[in-house]
C-alpha positions, -999 to +999 in steps of 0.1 A: +845+078-201+850+041-195+872+023-221+868-014-223+882-042-243+866-076-251+885-108-247+881-129-279+871-099-301+904-098-321+903-136-326+867-134-340+877-104-361+907-122-376+884-152-385+860-129-401+887-113-422+899-147-433+864-155-445+857-125-466+860-088-473+829-078-453+845-083-419+845-046-409+809-041-419+798-073-401+818-064-370+805-028-371+769-040-373+774-063-343+793-037-323+765-012-328+739-038-319+758-043-286+761-006-280+723-002-284+718-032-260+741-016-235+722+017-238+689-001-232+702-021-202+717+010-186+683+027-188+667-004-173+692-005-145+685+031-137+648+024-134+653-008-114+676+009-089+651+038-084+677+062-096+651+079-118+634+111-106+626+131-136+639+107-163+664+132-176+695+110-170+678+079-183+666+096-214+700+112-222+719+079-226+729+076-262+751+053-283+774+067-310+798+051-335+834+060-340+825+090-361+804+103-332+772+098-352+744+090-329+731+055-337+705+053-310+692+080-287+661+090-269+641+119-283+651+140-253+688+133-259+685+144-295+664+174-289+631+161-303+612+179-276+627+211-291+618+204-327+645+179-334+639+143-345+650+110-330+683+098-346+678+068-368+700+038-364+729+041-389+762+026-393+794+032-412+811+001-426+843+009-407+828+011-373+848-010-348+842+011-317+811+025-301+805+050-274+776+049-249+772+077-226+753+107-214+758+145-213+740+149-180+763+166-155+752+146-125+756+112-141+789+104-124+774+112-090+746+087-096+770+061-111+798+064-085+780+079-056+791+107-033+798+111+004+761+114+011+747+091-016+755+055-023+766+045-058+740+033-082+762+021-111+743+017-144+767+020-172+796-004-162+772-032-152+754-029-186+788-031-204+799-061-184+767-079-192+770-073-229+807-082-234+802-120-238+771-114-260+792-094-285+818-121-288+789-146-293+774-124-320+807-123-339+813-160-335+778-166-350+786-143-379+818-163-385+799-196-385+773-182-410+801-173-434+819-207-429+789-225-442 
């Protein structure tokens, strides 16, 4: 698991709290939106780097909120091909963290490489690309409430 923090996030959260009581709900919505964007970008990177053979890894990447409720997943990751249904986007008001990952056992070998295979990172680059966008989203939310 990769833990990351976002510079400017606490400042934006503090400003949201000053403005009104919906700060956690607004932040949660934006954090989940960023998690879903990271999920989509990670899948795109896997495709672009030709790291897709069967699509199992790409299809397994899912986003979950702090309560480990899936907020966005492919049908394969949620078992839809075995009679399950694709998880709907949902959000708890207190969500201030999100997890994006996969349960495919060979994912680290693709991401970090091995002695015989070069690294094809997909998750870290997706997170790094999304970091500034999350802060921008929160700052826009602050501006909407300041009006």
